[in-house]
C-alpha positions as CSV (number, residue, x, y, z in Angstrom):
1,M,16.1,141.2,95.9
2,V,16.3,143.1,99.1
3,A,12.4,143.8,98.6
4,F,12.0,140.0,98.2
5,L,13.9,139.2,101.4
6,I,11.9,141.9,103.3
7,V,8.6,140.3,102.3
8,G,10.0,136.8,103.2
9,L,11.0,138.2,106.6
10,V,7.4,139.5,107.4
11,W,5.9,136.1,106.3
12,A,8.4,134.3,108.5
13,I,7.4,136.3,111.6
14,D,3.7,135.9,110.8
15,L,4.0,132.3,110.7
16,S,4.8,131.9,114.5
17,F,3.3,135.2,115.7
18,R,-0.5,134.5,114.9
19,P,-0.3,130.9,116.4
20,Y,1.2,132.7,119.4
21,L,-1.8,135.1,119.4
22,I,-4.0,132.0,119.3
23,K,-2.3,130.6,122.4
24,I,-3.0,134.0,124.4
25,I,-6.6,134.0,123.4
26,L,-7.0,130.4,124.4
27,D,-5.2,130.8,127.6
28,R,-7.3,133.8,128.6
29,L,-10.4,132.3,127.6
30,E,-9.7,129.4,130.2
31,K,-8.3,131.9,132.8
32,Y,-11.2,134.6,132.8
33,P,-14.9,134.2,133.2
34,A,-17.0,134.6,129.8
35,I,-18.5,137.7,130.8
36,E,-15.0,139.5,130.9
37,A,-13.9,137.8,127.6
38,F,-14.0,140.8,125.4
39,Q,-12.2,142.9,127.8
40,H,-9.3,140.6,127.9
41,L,-9.5,139.3,124.3
42,S,-10.0,142.5,122.3
43,V,-6.4,143.4,122.1
44,P,-5.0,140.0,120.8
45,A,-8.0,139.9,118.6
46,Y,-7.5,143.3,116.9
47,V,-3.6,142.3,116.6
48,Y,-4.7,139.0,115.1
49,V,-6.8,140.7,112.4
50,G,-4.3,143.3,111.8
51,M,-1.7,140.8,111.1
52,S,-4.0,139.0,108.6
53,L,-4.3,142.4,106.9
54,L,-0.6,143.1,106.8
55,I,0.0,139.5,105.3
56,V,-2.4,140.2,102.5
57,I,-0.7,143.7,101.8
58,N,2.5,141.9,102.1
59,F,1.6,139.3,99.4
60,R,0.5,142.0,97.1
61,C,3.7,143.9,97.6
62,Y,5.3,140.5,96.5
63,D,3.4,140.4,93.4
64,I,4.4,144.0,92.5
65,I,8.2,143.2,93.1
66,R,7.9,140.1,91.0
67,L,6.3,142.2,88.1
68,K,9.2,144.6,88.4
69,F,12.0,142.2,88.8
70,I,11.3,138.6,87.6
71,I,9.6,139.5,84.2
72,P,12.3,142.1,83.1
73,L,14.9,139.7,84.2
74,K,13.5,137.0,81.7
75,K,13.9,139.7,78.9
76,H,17.4,140.4,80.0
77,I,18.7,136.9,80.1
78,T,17.1,136.1,76.7
79,Q,18.6,139.0,75.1
80,Q,22.1,138.2,76.7
81,M,22.0,134.5,75.7
82,V,20.8,135.2,72.2
83,D,23.4,138.0,71.7
84,H,26.1,135.5,72.7
85,M,24.7,132.9,70.5
86,M,24.8,135.0,67.4
87,G,28.5,135.3,68.2
88,H,29.1,131.5,67.7
89,S,30.9,130.4,64.6
90,H,29.4,128.7,61.3
91,D,30.8,125.5,62.3
92,Y,28.8,125.6,65.9
93,Y,25.6,125.8,64.0
94,Q,26.5,122.9,61.7
95,N,26.9,120.6,64.8
96,N,23.8,121.8,66.9
97,F,20.0,121.4,66.2
98,A,18.3,124.8,66.1
99,G,15.3,123.6,68.0
100,S,17.4,122.0,70.6
101,L,19.4,125.3,71.1
102,S,16.3,127.3,71.4
103,N,15.0,124.7,74.0
104,K,18.1,125.2,76.1
105,I,17.8,129.1,76.1
106,N,14.2,128.6,77.2
107,D,15.6,126.0,80.0
108,V,18.1,128.8,81.2
109,V,15.6,131.6,81.1
110,Q,12.8,129.7,83.1
111,G,15.4,128.0,85.3
112,I,17.3,131.1,86.5
113,T,14.2,133.0,87.2
114,Q,12.6,130.0,89.1
115,M,15.8,129.4,91.0
116,I,15.8,133.1,92.0
117,S,12.2,132.7,93.2
118,I,12.9,129.4,95.1
119,I,15.8,131.1,96.9
120,S,13.9,134.2,98.1
121,E,10.6,132.6,98.6
122,Q,11.2,129.3,99.9
123,F,14.7,128.9,101.2
124,F,15.2,132.3,102.9
125,S,11.5,132.8,104.0
126,N,11.2,129.3,105.3
127,S,14.6,129.3,107.0
128,L,13.5,132.5,108.9
129,A,10.4,131.0,109.8
130,L,12.1,127.9,111.2
131,L,14.2,130.0,113.4
132,V,11.4,132.0,114.6
133,A,9.2,128.9,115.3
134,I,12.1,127.2,117.1
135,F,12.5,130.4,119.1
136,T,8.7,130.5,120.0
137,L,8.7,126.7,120.8
138,W,11.8,127.3,123.3
139,Q,9.5,129.7,125.1
140,V,6.8,126.7,125.6
141,D,9.4,124.2,126.5
142,I,13.1,123.6,125.4
143,K,12.2,119.8,124.6
144,F,9.9,120.8,121.9
145,A,12.7,123.1,120.4
146,L,15.4,120.3,120.6
147,A,13.2,117.8,119.1
148,M,12.4,120.1,116.3
149,M,16.0,121.0,115.7
150,V,16.9,117.4,115.5
151,W,14.2,116.5,113.2
152,I,15.1,119.5,110.9
153,F,18.6,118.4,110.7
154,I,17.8,114.9,109.9
155,F,15.5,116.1,107.5
156,L,17.7,118.6,105.6
157,T,20.6,116.3,105.7
158,V,18.9,113.6,103.7
159,S,17.3,116.1,101.4
160,I,20.6,117.9,100.6
161,T,22.3,114.6,100.0
162,V,19.9,113.1,97.7
163,G,19.5,116.3,96.0
164,K,22.8,115.8,94.6
165,K,21.8,112.7,92.8
166,S,18.6,114.3,91.7
167,S,20.5,117.0,90.0
168,L,22.4,114.3,87.9
169,L,19.1,112.7,87.0
170,S,17.6,116.1,86.2
171,D,20.7,116.9,84.0
172,T,20.4,113.6,82.1
173,A,16.6,113.9,81.6
174,S,17.1,117.6,80.3
175,E,19.6,116.5,77.8
176,I,17.4,113.8,76.3
177,R,14.4,116.3,76.3
178,S,16.7,118.7,74.1
179,T,17.5,115.8,71.8
180,L,13.8,115.1,71.4
181,T,13.0,118.7,70.7
182,G,15.7,118.9,68.1
183,Q,14.6,115.8,66.4
184,V,10.9,117.0,66.4
185,V,11.9,120.3,64.9
186,D,14.1,118.4,62.3
187,I,11.0,116.2,61.4
188,L,8.9,119.3,61.0
189,T,11.4,121.3,58.9
190,N,12.0,118.3,56.5
191,M,8.4,117.3,55.9
192,M,8.5,117.5,52.2
193,S,11.6,114.9,52.3
194,I,9.6,112.6,54.7
195,R,6.4,112.6,52.4
196,T,8.4,112.3,49.0
197,F,10.6,109.5,50.4
198,V,7.8,107.8,52.3
199,G,9.8,108.1,55.6
200,H,6.7,108.4,57.9
201,R,7.3,105.0,59.5
202,Y,11.0,105.4,59.8
203,E,10.6,108.7,61.4
204,N,8.0,107.5,63.8
205,K,10.2,104.5,64.8
206,K,13.3,106.7,65.4
207,L,11.2,109.1,67.3
208,N,9.8,106.5,69.4
209,T,13.3,105.3,70.5
210,T,14.0,108.7,71.6
211,L,10.7,108.9,73.4
212,D,11.6,105.6,75.2
213,K,14.7,107.2,76.4
214,V,12.8,110.4,77.6
215,V,10.1,108.0,79.4
216,A,13.1,106.0,81.1
217,A,14.9,109.1,82.3
218,E,11.7,110.8,83.7
219,Q,10.4,107.6,85.3
220,T,13.8,107.1,87.1
221,M,13.8,110.6,88.2
222,A,10.3,110.3,89.4
223,W,10.8,106.9,91.3
224,Y,13.7,108.5,93.0
225,F,11.7,111.4,94.4
226,F,8.9,109.0,95.2
227,K,11.4,107.3,97.7
228,I,12.5,110.7,99.1
229,W,8.8,112.0,99.6
230,T,7.9,108.5,101.3
231,F,10.7,108.9,103.9
232,Q,9.7,112.6,104.4
233,G,6.2,111.7,104.8
234,S,7.0,109.1,107.4
235,S,9.2,111.7,109.4
236,F,6.4,114.2,109.5
237,I,4.2,111.5,111.4
238,I,6.9,110.7,113.9
239,M,7.6,114.2,114.6
240,Q,3.9,114.9,115.2
241,A,3.3,112.1,117.3
242,L,6.5,112.9,119.5
243,S,5.2,116.4,120.1
244,L,1.8,115.3,120.9
245,W,3.3,112.8,123.5
246,L,5.3,115.6,125.1
247,L,2.4,117.8,125.3
248,I,0.3,115.3,127.0
249,Q,3.1,114.6,129.5
250,G,3.5,118.4,130.0
251,R,-0.4,118.8,130.8
252,K,0.0,115.9,133.3
253,N,2.9,117.8,135.1
254,G,0.7,121.1,134.9
255,V,3.4,122.9,132.8
256,I,1.5,122.9,129.6
257,T,-1.6,125.1,128.8
258,T,-4.5,124.7,126.6
259,G,-3.0,127.4,124.6
260,D,0.4,125.6,124.5
261,F,-1.3,122.7,122.8
262,A,-2.9,124.9,120.1
263,L,0.7,126.6,119.7
264,V,2.8,123.7,119.3
265,L,0.5,121.6,117.2
266,T,-0.2,124.5,114.8
267,L,3.4,125.5,114.7
268,N,4.4,121.7,114.1
269,I,1.9,121.7,110.9
270,Y,3.2,125.1,109.7
271,I,6.7,123.9,110.1
272,I,6.2,120.5,108.5
273,D,4.4,122.5,105.7
274,C,7.7,124.6,105.4
275,M,9.8,121.5,105.3
276,W,7.7,119.9,103.0
277,N,7.7,122.9,100.7
278,M,11.7,123.2,101.0
279,S,12.2,119.6,100.3
280,T,10.0,119.9,97.0
281,M,11.8,123.1,96.4
282,I,15.1,121.5,97.0
283,S,14.1,118.8,94.3
284,L,12.6,121.5,91.9
285,F,15.7,123.7,92.5
286,T,18.0,120.9,91.5
287,E,15.9,120.1,88.5
288,H,16.2,123.6,87.3
289,Y,19.8,123.8,88.2
290,G,20.5,120.6,86.1
291,K,18.7,122.4,83.3
292,V,20.4,125.6,83.6
293,V,24.0,124.1,83.8
294,Q,23.3,122.1,81.0
295,G,21.9,124.6,78.9
296,L,24.7,127.1,79.8
297,R,27.2,124.4,78.9
298,I,26.1,124.3,75.4
299,T,24.9,127.7,74.7
300,T,27.6,129.8,76.5
301,Q,30.7,127.8,75.0
302,P,33.4,130.4,74.1
303,H,33.2,131.8,70.8
304,T,35.8,130.2,68.5
305,I,36.0,133.1,66.2
306,Q,36.4,136.5,68.1
307,N,37.4,140.1,67.2
308,L,40.6,141.0,68.6
309,P,40.5,143.3,71.7
310,N,41.9,146.4,69.4
311,A,40.0,145.3,66.2
312,S,39.8,148.1,63.7
313,E,36.7,148.8,61.1
314,L,37.3,147.5,57.7
315,R,37.7,150.3,55.1
316,V,37.1,149.0,51.6
317,H,38.3,151.6,49.0
318,S,38.8,149.3,46.0
319,G,38.0,145.6,46.9
320,T,41.3,143.8,46.5
321,I,41.4,140.2,47.9
322,Q,44.5,138.5,48.7
323,F,45.3,134.9,50.1
324,D,48.8,135.0,51.5
325,Q,50.1,131.5,52.1
326,V,46.8,130.3,53.7
327,T,46.5,126.9,55.1
328,F,43.3,125.7,56.4
329,Q,41.7,122.4,57.5
330,Y,38.3,121.4,59.0
331,K,38.3,119.7,62.3
332,Q,39.6,116.1,62.2
333,A,40.1,116.3,58.3
334,K,43.2,116.5,56.0
335,P,44.2,120.1,54.9
336,L,42.1,121.5,52.2
337,F,44.5,124.6,51.5
338,I,48.2,124.4,52.1
339,D,50.2,127.8,51.7
340,K,47.6,129.0,49.2
341,S,48.3,132.5,47.7
342,I,46.3,134.3,45.1
343,T,45.2,137.9,44.3
344,I,41.8,138.9,43.2
345,K,42.3,142.4,41.8
346,A,39.7,145.3,42.6
347,G,36.8,145.4,40.3
348,T,37.4,142.0,38.7
349,K,34.9,139.4,38.1
350,I,36.3,135.9,39.1
351,G,34.6,132.6,38.7
352,L,35.1,129.5,40.9
353,V,34.7,126.0,39.1
354,G,35.2,122.6,40.5
355,F,33.5,119.5,41.8
356,S,31.7,119.3,45.1
357,G,34.3,119.1,47.8
358,S,37.0,121.0,45.8
359,G,37.1,124.0,48.1
360,K,34.9,126.7,46.1
361,T,32.4,127.4,49.0
362,T,35.3,127.0,51.7
363,F,37.3,129.7,49.6
364,V,34.2,132.0,49.9
365,N,33.6,131.2,53.6
366,L,37.1,132.0,54.6
367,I,36.8,135.6,53.0
368,L,33.7,136.0,55.0
369,R,35.7,134.6,58.2
370,L,33.0,131.9,59.0
371,F,36.0,129.9,59.8
372,D,39.5,130.8,60.9
373,I,42.5,129.7,59.1
374,Q,45.6,127.8,60.7
375,S,48.1,130.0,59.1
376,G,48.7,132.7,56.5
377,R,46.6,135.9,56.1
378,I,43.7,136.9,54.1
379,L,43.7,140.6,53.1
380,I,41.1,143.1,51.8
381,D,42.7,146.3,50.6
382,N,46.0,145.2,52.5
383,Q,44.0,144.7,55.8
384,D,44.1,141.5,57.5
385,I,40.4,140.2,58.0
386,A,41.4,138.6,61.3
387,T,42.5,142.1,62.8
388,V,39.2,143.9,61.9
389,T,35.7,143.3,63.2
390,Q,33.6,140.6,61.9
391,E,30.6,143.1,61.5
392,S,32.4,145.6,59.4
393,L,34.0,142.6,57.3
394,R,30.6,141.1,56.5
395,A,28.9,144.5,56.0
396,S,31.5,145.0,53.2
397,I,30.4,141.8,51.4
398,A,27.0,140.9,49.7
399,I,26.3,137.3,49.1
400,I,23.5,135.9,47.0
401,P,23.4,132.1,47.9
402,Q,22.1,129.2,45.7
403,D,19.2,128.3,48.2
404,P,18.5,131.4,50.1
405,S,16.7,131.1,53.4
406,L,14.3,134.0,54.6
407,F,13.1,134.9,57.8
408,H,9.5,134.3,58.7
409,R,8.7,137.9,58.3
410,S,7.1,140.2,55.9
411,L,8.6,140.9,52.5
412,W,9.3,144.3,53.6
413,E,11.5,143.1,56.5
414,N,13.3,140.4,54.4
415,I,14.3,142.8,51.7
416,R,15.1,145.6,54.0
417,Y,17.4,143.3,55.7
418,G,20.1,144.3,53.3
419,K,19.8,147.9,54.5
420,I,17.9,148.2,57.7
421,N,17.2,151.7,57.6
422,A,16.0,151.7,53.8
423,T,12.9,153.7,52.8
424,D,9.9,152.0,51.4
425,E,10.8,153.4,48.0
426,E,14.3,152.0,48.2
427,V,12.9,148.6,49.0
428,I,10.5,148.8,46.1
429,E,13.2,149.8,43.7
430,A,15.5,147.0,44.7
431,A,12.5,144.5,44.4
432,K,11.9,145.9,40.7
433,K,15.6,145.5,39.8
434,A,15.5,142.0,41.1
435,H,12.2,141.3,39.1
436,A,10.4,140.6,42.4
437,H,8.0,143.5,42.5
438,E,5.7,141.9,40.0
439,F,5.1,138.8,42.0
440,I,5.0,140.5,45.2
441,T,2.2,143.0,44.3
442,S,0.2,140.0,42.9
443,I,0.1,138.1,46.0
444,P,-2.5,138.7,49.0
445,D,-1.0,141.4,51.4
446,G,1.8,142.3,49.0
447,Y,5.0,143.4,50.7
448,N,3.2,142.8,54.1
449,A,2.9,139.0,53.3
450,L,4.5,136.7,55.9
451,V,6.8,134.3,53.8
452,G,6.8,131.4,56.3
453,E,9.7,129.6,58.0
454,R,12.8,129.8,55.7
455,G,10.5,131.2,53.1
456,I,8.6,128.2,52.5
457,K,5.5,129.8,51.2
458,L,7.6,131.1,48.2
459,S,8.9,129.2,45.3
460,G,12.5,128.7,44.8
461,G,12.8,131.4,42.2
462,Q,10.8,133.9,44.1
463,R,13.2,133.3,47.3
464,Q,16.0,133.9,45.0
465,R,14.7,137.1,43.7
466,I,14.2,138.3,47.3
467,S,17.7,137.4,48.0
468,I,19.0,139.3,44.9
469,A,16.9,142.2,45.9
470,R,18.5,142.4,49.3
471,A,21.8,142.2,47.8
472,I,21.0,145.1,45.5
473,L,19.9,147.4,48.6
474,K,23.0,146.3,50.4
475,N,25.2,147.5,47.6
476,S,28.6,146.4,49.1
477,P,31.8,146.8,47.4
478,I,32.3,143.0,47.2
479,L,29.7,140.6,45.7
480,I,29.6,137.0,46.0
481,L,27.2,134.9,43.8
482,D,26.7,131.4,44.5
483,E,24.7,130.4,41.1
484,A,22.4,133.1,42.0
485,T,20.3,132.5,39.1
486,S,19.8,128.6,39.2
487,A,16.4,128.7,40.6
488,L,14.9,131.1,38.0
489,D,13.3,130.3,34.7
490,S,14.9,131.2,31.5
491,V,12.9,134.5,31.0
492,T,13.3,135.8,34.4
493,E,16.9,134.8,34.4
494,H,17.5,136.9,31.3
495,Y,16.0,139.9,33.0
496,I,18.0,139.3,36.2
497,Q,21.2,138.9,34.6
498,D,20.9,142.5,33.3
499,S,20.2,143.7,36.8
500,L,23.2,141.7,38.0
501,Q,25.4,143.2,35.5
502,N,24.4,146.7,36.8
503,L,24.9,145.5,40.4
504,M,28.4,144.1,39.6
505,Q,29.5,147.5,38.2
506,N,32.7,148.8,39.9
507,K,32.5,145.8,42.4
508,T,34.9,142.8,43.1
509,V,32.8,139.9,42.3
510,I,33.1,136.1,43.0
511,V,30.8,133.7,41.2
512,I,30.6,130.0,42.4
513,A,29.5,128.3,39.2
514,H,27.7,125.0,38.9
515,R,26.4,126.2,35.4
516,L,29.5,127.0,33.4
517,S,27.7,129.0,30.9
518,T,27.3,131.9,33.5
519,L,31.1,132.3,33.3
520,L,31.4,133.3,29.8
521,N,31.8,137.0,30.4
522,L,34.0,136.9,33.6
523,D,37.6,138.3,33.7
524,R,39.0,135.1,35.2
525,I,38.2,131.8,36.0
526,L,39.8,129.8,39.0
527,V,39.5,126.0,38.6
528,F,39.6,124.0,41.9
529,D,40.4,120.4,42.4
530,Q,41.0,119.0,46.0
531,G,41.8,122.5,47.4
532,M,44.3,123.5,44.6
533,I,43.7,125.9,41.8
534,V,44.9,123.8,39.0
535,E,43.8,126.2,36.3
536,E,43.1,129.8,35.8
537,G,42.4,132.3,32.9
538,T,39.5,133.3,30.8
539,H,36.9,131.0,29.3
540,L,38.6,130.9,26.0
541,D,42.0,130.5,27.5
542,L,40.9,127.3,29.5
543,I,39.3,125.8,26.7
544,A,42.3,126.2,24.7
545,K,44.4,124.6,27.5
546,N,42.1,121.4,27.0
547,G,42.7,120.7,30.8
548,L,40.2,120.1,33.5
549,Y,37.9,123.0,32.9
550,A,37.6,121.8,29.2
551,K,36.6,118.4,30.2
552,L,34.1,119.9,32.4
553,W,32.8,122.1,29.7
554,D,32.5,119.1,27.4
555,S,30.7,117.0,30.0
556,Q,27.8,119.5,30.7
557,V,24.6,118.6,29.7
558,G,22.1,121.7,29.8
559,G,24.7,123.7,31.4
560,F,25.2,121.7,34.5
561,L,28.2,119.6,35.7
562,L,28.2,115.8,35.8
563,D,29.9,113.9,38.6
564,N,33.5,113.5,38.8
565,A,33.5,109.8,38.0
566,N,31.9,110.1,34.7
567,V,34.5,113.0,33.7
568,K,37.4,110.7,34.5
569,E,36.0,107.8,32.7
570,E,35.6,110.0,29.7
């Protein structure tokens, strides 16, 4: 920043110094005969050329400083913001478009670097240039300096005053543009649904509504700037006319030289150019400021789930999980769990059963601390998960979701995500255990193949096998399966069930079941209904009780649950 200011200082001095050299050259041309011109003009001419060379060097120095400062600064800001974003809770990402958040990060990165450039290149440099120019005009005649100061004061007062409103207009336009970006990303990521539900016209109509708002917001801002620029342009003309009149009157009175004409008119043009740049930059600065503030307001919200200052590392030695009088509710919803207490012993295989919304997924999410509970404690091996680091907690738990989402990266990277430092041999071994190696080696590029956004280039079953391979590689003491084999064909499922049985050895396992046939060999089944565990026991015990689980079992067709209404009617 200091180097930026030095470059600006050199430029500011040059802005008035070279016109002053032109004044000296013209005055000497008028004063001395042509035959003596070289003798009297050589020094100012050499200095003029030297200043031109200095300015060229000065601007190249500026380019070097920018390369060393601004570009790495973009990297730093991006890294800091993404790092902060990764600390947000699960709830945060459920309520914000990924595309919109990405757009806001870009707004902040570009906005901050542009604001720094504007401050150092325009505000500081031009302010110095104005001071030097006013001082130079003062040397010609105080009237020129006073006229310039009054004009600058009026110009800046109006520009800063209207700049406040332009910042609000920019903030509004930025918010609408972010909404538009999020909507476009939402359309692109749900293209299959749009096609299969023939939603093309509906999406066009909805997008057009948002685009109309963007156009209206940007036109409002553009018309506002149009009025500002009209005022500024008119004031430039008035100032130049006044200066020219003062010069002519001074020439009449014999106090103004030909060189003074050149100096004052040239400085006026430079100063007007400076003020025009500053006014444009004020508008641009307020626009970037609005984007940055709006972006930071969303992206740097405080983390709702944080590690305690003295949080320790979770040490899992057996894998016992305890809910101790846990109460939890989502925002603006009735409590789902009230004083819930339950213990899952180390090494046991537990199944969770119930209708959608009964609390199965929430139960698992609370163990992962994706949400914080309102009261009570959740313990793993007698360690409160609220007092340990989130990283160590989640490192101790492997999860295989029903609908896995992959990174748009190679298969190597997607599987290795379970163990970042795994060797190629370990990755291949995990893929073989998950019965993924066969299809990976059969596709072009094999393990180097990119899978597309969210793994769209792979089938559901293939994505599931990659997810299982990742969990095999992670090999955590606690394993969560969310109907991990539901996307597989029956032959592949048979093979993978064997792999999962090996994976589940000596681990605490929680299985969220939609297909009850996957629960037959589990140690214990918990039956959820509206946040309550209404039944528990083995499959045979629960069938014998003839309660909700037995009704669910009887109501299955092909191993899947029917809806709640059908069961109740039955």
